[in-house]
C-alpha positions as CSV (number, residue, x, y, z in Angstrom):
1,M,-26.7,36.6,-51.0
2,E,-23.8,34.1,-51.0
3,N,-21.7,36.6,-49.0
4,S,-24.5,37.1,-46.5
5,L,-24.9,33.4,-45.9
6,F,-21.1,33.1,-45.5
7,K,-20.9,35.8,-42.9
8,F,-23.9,34.1,-41.1
9,L,-22.4,30.7,-41.0
10,Q,-19.1,31.9,-39.7
11,F,-20.8,33.9,-37.1
12,V,-22.7,30.8,-36.0
13,R,-19.2,28.6,-36.3
14,I,-17.5,31.2,-33.9
15,T,-20.4,31.5,-31.6
16,L,-20.6,27.7,-31.0
17,Q,-16.8,27.5,-30.6
18,K,-16.9,30.2,-28.0
19,T,-19.9,28.4,-26.2
20,G,-18.0,25.1,-26.3
21,V,-14.8,26.6,-24.9
22,R,-16.8,28.5,-22.0
23,K,-18.7,25.3,-21.3
24,M,-15.6,23.5,-21.1
25,V,-13.9,25.9,-18.9
26,E,-16.7,25.8,-16.5
27,T,-16.4,21.9,-16.0
28,I,-12.9,22.6,-15.1
29,Q,-12.2,23.7,-11.6
30,T,-9.0,24.3,-10.0
31,Y,-7.9,23.1,-6.4
32,I,-5.1,22.7,-4.2
33,L,-4.6,19.5,-3.0
34,M,-3.7,19.8,0.7
35,H,-2.1,17.5,3.6
36,K,-3.5,19.5,6.6
37,E,-2.0,23.1,6.1
38,I,0.5,22.0,3.5
39,P,-0.1,22.7,-0.1
40,V,0.8,19.4,-1.9
41,A,0.0,20.3,-5.6
42,K,-2.3,22.6,-7.7
43,I,-4.7,20.2,-9.8
44,R,-7.7,20.5,-12.0
45,L,-10.8,18.7,-11.5
46,D,-13.2,17.7,-14.4
47,S,-16.4,18.6,-12.5
48,A,-18.4,16.4,-15.1
49,T,-16.6,13.2,-14.4
50,A,-14.9,14.3,-10.9
51,S,-11.5,13.1,-12.2
52,V,-8.2,14.9,-11.8
53,S,-7.7,16.4,-15.5
54,A,-4.4,17.9,-14.8
55,V,-1.5,18.5,-12.3
56,V,-0.6,22.2,-12.8
57,E,2.1,22.5,-10.3
58,L,3.9,20.4,-7.5
59,F,4.5,22.2,-4.3
60,D,5.7,19.4,-1.9
61,T,6.9,16.1,-2.9
62,A,7.5,14.7,0.7
63,H,3.6,15.2,1.4
64,I,2.3,13.3,-1.8
65,P,0.0,10.5,-0.8
66,V,1.9,7.3,-0.3
67,G,2.0,5.1,-3.2
68,I,1.8,7.8,-6.2
69,P,4.9,8.0,-8.2
70,V,6.8,11.3,-8.9
71,K,9.1,11.2,-12.0
72,K,11.5,14.1,-13.0
73,G,9.6,16.4,-10.6
74,K,6.1,15.4,-12.0
75,I,3.1,13.4,-10.2
76,D,1.8,10.6,-12.3
77,R,-1.6,12.0,-13.0
78,A,-3.1,8.5,-13.4
79,A,-2.0,7.3,-10.1
80,L,-3.2,10.3,-8.3
81,N,-6.4,10.4,-10.1
82,A,-6.9,6.7,-9.0
83,W,-6.1,7.6,-5.5
84,W,-8.4,10.6,-5.6
85,Q,-11.5,8.3,-7.2
86,G,-10.6,5.6,-4.6
87,R,-11.7,8.0,-1.9
88,A,-15.4,7.9,-3.1
89,I,-17.9,5.5,-1.8
90,P,-17.6,2.4,-3.9
91,A,-20.2,1.6,-6.3
92,S,-21.1,-1.6,-4.6
93,R,-22.2,0.0,-1.3
94,S,-25.7,-1.3,-0.1
95,G,-28.4,1.5,-0.7
96,L,-26.1,3.7,-2.7
97,R,-28.1,3.9,-5.9
98,H,-31.2,5.2,-3.9
99,A,-29.0,7.6,-1.8
100,L,-27.7,9.3,-4.9
101,E,-31.3,9.7,-6.6
102,E,-32.4,11.1,-3.1
103,L,-29.1,13.6,-3.1
104,H,-29.6,14.4,-7.0
105,I,-25.8,13.4,-7.2
106,S,-24.8,11.9,-10.4
107,S,-22.0,9.7,-9.1
108,P,-20.1,8.8,-5.6
109,Q,-17.3,10.3,-6.9
110,A,-19.0,13.8,-7.3
111,L,-19.7,13.6,-3.8
112,L,-16.1,13.9,-3.1
113,V,-15.8,17.7,-4.0
114,K,-18.8,18.4,-2.1
115,C,-16.9,17.7,1.2
116,L,-13.6,19.0,-0.3
117,G,-12.5,15.3,-0.2
118,L,-12.3,15.5,3.6
119,S,-12.2,12.1,5.5
120,L,-11.7,10.5,9.0
121,S,-9.0,8.2,8.0
122,D,-6.3,10.8,6.9
123,Q,-5.6,14.6,6.7
124,Y,-5.8,15.0,2.8
125,W,-8.3,17.5,1.2
126,I,-8.9,20.1,-1.5
127,C,-8.9,23.6,-1.2
128,P,-10.3,26.0,-3.9
129,A,-7.5,27.7,-5.5
130,D,-9.3,31.0,-5.1
131,G,-10.8,30.3,-1.7
132,Q,-9.8,31.4,1.8
133,V,-10.4,28.1,3.5
134,S,-8.4,26.9,6.6
135,W,-7.8,23.3,7.6
136,H,-8.8,24.1,11.4
137,E,-12.1,25.5,9.8
138,V,-13.2,22.4,7.9
139,N,-11.5,19.1,9.1
140,F,-14.1,16.4,10.6
141,F,-11.7,15.8,13.5
142,E,-12.2,19.2,15.2
143,N,-15.7,20.3,13.6
144,S,-19.0,18.6,13.5
145,F,-20.5,17.5,10.3
146,S,-23.7,16.6,8.8
147,E,-25.2,13.4,9.2
148,D,-27.7,13.8,6.2
149,V,-25.7,11.6,3.8
150,G,-25.2,8.8,6.3
151,N,-29.0,9.0,7.3
152,I,-30.0,8.7,3.6
153,L,-27.4,5.9,3.1
154,F,-29.1,4.3,6.0
155,G,-32.5,4.5,4.2
156,H,-34.1,7.4,6.0
157,P,-35.3,9.7,3.5
158,S,-34.6,13.5,3.9
159,G,-38.1,14.5,3.8
160,G,-37.6,17.2,1.2
161,G,-35.7,19.5,3.5
162,E,-32.2,21.0,2.7
163,V,-29.5,18.5,2.8
164,S,-26.0,19.2,3.7
165,L,-23.3,17.3,1.9
166,M,-20.6,18.2,4.2
167,S,-19.8,14.7,5.5
168,P,-17.2,12.1,6.1
169,D,-19.4,9.5,4.7
170,N,-18.7,10.8,1.4
171,T,-15.4,9.1,1.8
172,S,-16.2,6.1,3.6
173,D,-15.1,2.9,2.1
174,G,-16.6,-0.8,2.1
175,W,-19.6,-2.3,0.5
176,L,-21.8,-2.5,3.9
177,K,-24.2,0.2,5.1
178,K,-22.2,2.7,7.3
179,K,-22.2,6.1,8.9
180,W,-20.2,8.4,10.7
181,T,-21.8,9.9,14.0
182,I,-20.4,12.1,16.9
183,M,-21.1,10.8,20.6
184,D,-19.9,12.6,23.7
185,G,-17.5,14.5,21.2
186,K,-16.0,11.3,19.6
187,R,-16.1,10.0,16.2
188,F,-18.1,6.7,15.9
189,L,-18.7,4.5,13.0
190,L,-21.9,2.4,12.6
191,K,-21.9,-0.5,10.2
192,G,-24.6,-2.8,9.3
193,G,-24.9,-6.3,8.0
194,S,-26.1,-8.2,4.9
195,G,-28.4,-10.6,3.8
196,A,-30.6,-13.0,5.4
197,T,-28.3,-13.4,8.5
198,Q,-27.2,-9.7,9.1
199,Q,-24.1,-11.8,10.7
200,E,-21.3,-9.0,9.9
201,P,-21.7,-7.1,13.2
202,Y,-21.9,-9.9,15.7
203,N,-18.6,-11.3,13.7
204,E,-16.9,-7.8,14.4
205,V,-17.6,-8.0,18.3
206,L,-16.4,-11.6,18.4
207,A,-13.4,-10.8,16.5
208,S,-12.9,-8.2,19.0
209,R,-13.2,-10.4,22.0
210,I,-10.8,-13.0,20.5
211,M,-8.2,-10.2,19.9
212,E,-8.8,-9.1,23.5
213,Q,-8.2,-12.6,24.9
214,L,-5.0,-12.9,22.8
215,H,-3.6,-9.6,23.5
216,I,-3.8,-8.4,19.8
217,P,-3.8,-4.7,19.1
218,H,-7.4,-4.0,17.6
219,V,-10.3,-1.6,17.3
220,P,-12.6,-2.5,20.0
221,Y,-16.2,-2.9,18.6
222,T,-19.5,-3.1,20.4
223,L,-23.2,-4.3,19.2
224,A,-26.1,-1.9,18.7
225,V,-29.5,-3.3,18.0
226,P,-31.9,-0.5,16.9
227,E,-35.0,-1.5,15.5
228,D,-34.0,-5.0,15.8
229,Y,-31.3,-4.6,13.1
230,P,-27.8,-5.2,14.3
231,Y,-24.9,-2.6,13.8
232,S,-21.3,-2.7,15.1
233,V,-19.9,0.3,16.5
234,C,-16.2,1.4,17.0
235,E,-14.5,4.6,17.7
236,D,-12.4,6.3,15.1
237,F,-8.7,5.1,15.8
238,I,-7.1,8.1,13.8
239,D,-7.1,11.5,15.1
240,P,-5.9,15.0,13.8
241,D,-2.3,14.4,13.9
242,T,-2.3,10.8,12.5
243,E,-3.6,8.8,9.4
244,L,-4.2,5.4,8.0
245,V,-2.1,4.3,5.1
246,T,-3.7,1.3,3.6
247,A,-1.5,-1.9,2.6
248,W,-2.8,-1.3,-0.9
249,H,-1.0,2.1,-1.2
250,I,2.0,0.9,0.7
251,Y,2.2,-2.1,-1.8
252,Q,2.2,0.5,-4.5
253,T,5.7,2.1,-3.4
254,Q,7.7,-0.4,-5.3
255,P,7.2,-2.0,-8.7
256,K,6.6,-6.1,-7.7
257,P,8.9,-8.2,-9.5
258,N,7.3,-11.3,-11.0
259,H,9.5,-13.8,-8.8
260,V,8.5,-12.1,-5.7
261,S,5.3,-13.2,-3.6
262,V,2.9,-10.9,-2.6
263,Y,3.6,-11.4,1.0
264,Q,7.3,-10.8,0.5
265,H,6.6,-7.9,-1.7
266,Y,4.4,-6.1,1.0
267,L,7.3,-6.9,3.6
268,N,9.8,-5.5,1.2
269,C,7.8,-2.1,0.8
270,C,7.3,-1.8,4.6
271,E,10.9,-2.2,5.3
272,A,11.8,0.4,2.6
273,L,9.3,2.7,4.3
274,G,10.8,2.1,7.8
275,I,7.4,0.9,9.1
276,P,8.1,-1.0,12.7
277,G,6.6,-4.3,13.7
278,V,5.0,-5.4,10.6
279,R,5.7,-9.1,10.6
280,D,4.8,-9.5,14.3
281,S,1.6,-7.5,13.4
282,L,0.8,-9.8,10.1
283,D,1.3,-12.9,12.5
284,R,-1.3,-12.0,14.8
285,M,-3.8,-10.8,11.8
286,L,-3.4,-14.1,10.0
287,V,-4.0,-16.1,13.1
288,L,-7.1,-14.1,13.8
289,D,-8.4,-14.7,10.2
290,Y,-7.5,-18.5,10.4
291,L,-9.8,-18.7,13.5
292,I,-12.6,-16.8,12.1
293,V,-12.3,-17.9,8.4
294,N,-12.1,-14.2,7.2
295,E,-12.9,-14.1,3.6
296,D,-12.4,-10.6,2.8
297,R,-9.0,-9.6,4.5
298,H,-8.2,-7.5,1.3
299,L,-5.2,-4.9,1.0
300,N,-7.4,-2.0,1.7
301,N,-8.6,-3.2,5.3
302,F,-5.1,-3.3,7.0
303,G,-2.1,-1.1,6.8
304,A,0.0,1.3,8.9
305,V,-0.5,4.7,10.7
306,R,1.9,7.5,10.3
307,N,2.2,11.0,12.1
308,A,0.7,13.5,9.5
309,N,3.1,16.3,10.6
310,T,6.3,14.4,10.6
311,L,5.6,11.6,8.1
312,E,7.0,9.1,10.8
313,W,5.5,5.8,10.8
314,T,4.2,5.0,14.2
315,G,3.6,1.2,13.4
316,C,0.9,-1.1,11.9
317,A,-2.8,-0.2,12.3
318,P,-4.8,-2.1,14.9
319,I,-6.7,-4.8,13.5
320,Y,-10.4,-3.8,12.3
321,D,-13.1,-4.9,9.8
322,S,-13.3,-8.5,10.4
323,G,-17.0,-9.0,9.7
324,T,-17.0,-11.0,6.5
325,S,-16.0,-13.9,8.3
326,L,-17.6,-17.1,10.2
327,W,-19.6,-18.2,7.1
328,F,-21.5,-15.0,7.1
329,D,-23.2,-15.6,3.8
330,K,-23.6,-19.4,3.9
331,P,-26.6,-21.6,4.9
332,W,-26.2,-23.3,8.1
333,T,-25.8,-26.5,6.3
334,M,-22.3,-25.5,4.8
335,I,-21.1,-24.3,8.2
336,S,-18.2,-26.4,9.4
337,A,-14.5,-26.0,10.7
338,G,-13.2,-27.9,7.7
339,A,-15.6,-26.2,5.1
340,K,-13.6,-24.4,2.2
341,A,-13.7,-20.6,2.3
342,A,-11.8,-18.2,0.1
343,S,-8.7,-16.4,1.8
344,K,-6.8,-13.1,1.3
345,P,-4.6,-11.0,1.0
346,F,-1.6,-13.1,0.3
347,K,-2.9,-16.9,-0.1
348,T,-6.1,-18.1,-1.6
349,T,-6.8,-20.8,1.3
350,H,-6.4,-20.1,5.0
351,D,-4.4,-23.5,5.3
352,E,-1.9,-22.2,3.1
353,Q,-1.9,-18.6,4.4
354,I,-1.4,-19.8,7.9
355,K,1.9,-21.2,7.0
356,L,3.1,-17.6,6.7
357,V,3.1,-17.0,10.4
358,S,6.7,-16.7,11.6
359,S,6.0,-17.5,15.3
360,F,3.6,-18.8,17.5
361,D,5.4,-18.1,20.7
362,W,2.9,-15.4,21.7
363,L,-0.2,-17.4,21.2
364,D,-2.0,-18.8,24.1
365,I,-4.6,-21.1,22.9
366,D,-6.0,-21.8,26.2
367,A,-7.1,-18.1,26.2
368,L,-9.9,-18.9,23.8
369,A,-11.4,-21.6,25.8
370,G,-15.2,-21.1,25.8
371,I,-15.0,-18.5,23.0
372,D,-17.8,-20.7,21.3
373,E,-20.2,-20.0,24.2
374,E,-19.5,-16.1,24.1
375,L,-20.5,-16.5,20.4
376,R,-23.6,-18.3,21.3
377,E,-24.5,-15.5,23.9
378,L,-23.8,-12.6,21.6
379,V,-26.2,-13.7,19.1
380,K,-28.9,-14.7,21.5
381,G,-32.2,-12.8,20.8
382,S,-31.1,-12.0,17.1
383,L,-34.1,-12.0,14.8
384,F,-31.8,-13.2,11.8
385,I,-29.8,-16.1,13.7
386,D,-31.8,-18.8,15.0
387,T,-30.5,-21.7,17.3
388,T,-29.8,-23.9,14.3
389,R,-27.5,-21.7,12.9
390,A,-26.1,-20.7,16.4
391,D,-25.2,-24.2,17.2
392,A,-23.6,-24.7,13.8
393,L,-21.5,-21.5,14.1
394,C,-20.6,-22.5,17.7
395,A,-19.4,-26.1,16.8
396,A,-17.4,-24.8,13.8
397,L,-15.6,-22.0,15.9
398,R,-14.7,-24.6,18.4
399,G,-13.3,-26.6,15.6
400,R,-11.3,-23.9,14.3
401,V,-9.6,-23.3,17.7
402,E,-8.9,-27.2,17.7
403,R,-7.5,-26.8,14.1
404,L,-5.3,-23.9,14.8
405,A,-3.8,-25.8,18.1
406,Q,-2.8,-28.6,15.9
407,V,-1.0,-26.3,13.4
408,V,0.9,-24.9,16.4
409,G,1.6,-28.6,17.9
410,E,2.8,-30.0,14.6
411,G,5.3,-27.3,14.0
412,R,4.9,-27.3,10.4
413,N,7.6,-26.0,8.2
414,L,6.8,-22.5,7.2
415,Y,6.8,-21.2,3.6
416,P,9.7,-19.3,2.6
417,I,8.3,-15.9,2.5
418,D,9.2,-15.5,-1.1
419,D,7.3,-18.9,-2.3
420,R,4.5,-17.7,-4.5
421,T,2.5,-21.0,-4.1
422,A,-1.3,-20.3,-4.1
423,D,-0.7,-16.5,-4.1
424,V,-3.8,-14.3,-4.7
425,A,-4.0,-12.4,-7.8
426,E,-2.2,-9.0,-8.0
427,D,-5.5,-7.0,-8.2
428,V,-6.6,-7.2,-4.5
429,A,-7.3,-3.6,-3.9
430,Y,-11.2,-4.0,-3.5
431,S,-13.6,-7.0,-2.9
432,G,-17.0,-5.6,-2.0
433,E,-18.7,-7.1,-5.1
434,E,-17.0,-10.4,-4.6
435,T,-18.6,-11.2,-1.4
C-alpha cells in the first residue's frame, strides 16, 4: 500500500515538473533582432511579460541600437530590454485601457510582438528565429498596414470583426491620442488634443508657422477638424534608409559625471558620435520653446537622424512635437507672458534655459510681427477655444516675442555650458503622466 502510494506521488511529481517545464518553454520564444536585413542578435522573449529574457548570441555590434552598452562582447540585457519595452505605447496614452480591452491584449508591450516591433521611426524589428520573413515584405515604409489599432485608439470600435494587429500604431510614443495613416502613398501621423481646450493641435500648427518664419528646420504641421475635434497632421520625416535616434538614447552612450551639466553631457555625447550641427540646432529649439512656453520638450521628442545602412549621422532631426505649450492646460486667467511654466530638457525654467543659446545672430525678431494674429485666425471657429481664451493667448504670445527681443537686446552673459544651476533631474526620458 505504502509502496503504491509512493509510486503514485512520484508519478504526480514528475508529471507536474514536465508540465511546468513545457509551459515555461511555451512562454519563451526565440527571435532575431534585425536592423533592416542585418541580424543583430538572437534573443528570447517571454511572451507572458513581453520582455527580453535572454540574449543568446550577438551577431553585429555596430548595428546594436544606440545607447545600449556592450561589455566583453555581450549586450547589456537590461538596457536592451528597456529599449524594447520603450517601443511600446506608453501606459499614459489616452484611451489605451479601453483599446486593450477591445483588442483582448494584456499590455501595450504585448502588442510589440504582434507587429514584429516594426516602427515608422527606425529600421529595427524582430524576425522569428525559425521563420522566413524578409524586411522588404513587412516594413511599414514600403508596405501597407492595418489601421485597426489606430481606429480603436481613436475610440472607434471594431464592430466585432477580425482585427489586424500589424500596425505602426503599436510602437507609437507619447500620451496623446494618435494614429498613422497612408494618404497618396505617404505616411502621415494624426494627433489629437487633450482636456477642455483640445489646444495641442493648434499649438503644433502655430509652432510650425513660427519656425517657417524663422527658417528653422522643422516638421510642417497642418490642421484637420473632423467631427469638430481638432487634429494635427504631419508627414513622417523618416524613410526606409534613415532613422530617428532620440536624445535620450544618445544621452545614454556615455556615463554622465556628476559635475557635468545635462546640456554639456548631451553635447559631449553628440560630439563623440560625430553628429553635426548640434549646437546650432539646439539654439533654435530653445528659442522656439521659449517663445511658445513649451513645457514638455523631454529627451524623447528631439534627437538626430542617421543613415540606417551606413550608420552615418546626417544631422539633427527637424523640430517636431511642440503641442504641449502655450498654457495648453491652464484656464485663461492663468495665461500671461510672465506666467511661470515648467521647462525641459536642460533647465527647469525657460528664463534659465534661454541662457544656453550660444548665438542669436540668426534670429530675425521682426519676422514674428503679427504672429499673434495668425494664432487668432488659427483658432477661429474652434468649439473649445472661445474669444476670451483666444484674446489671452494672443496677448501672451505677443508678450513672449517682446521678452525674447529684450533677452537678445540685453546681450546677457550666457551660462557656461557646464553650469549645473537649475538643471533638470536626470530621469527625463518620458513625461506623459506629468502633463
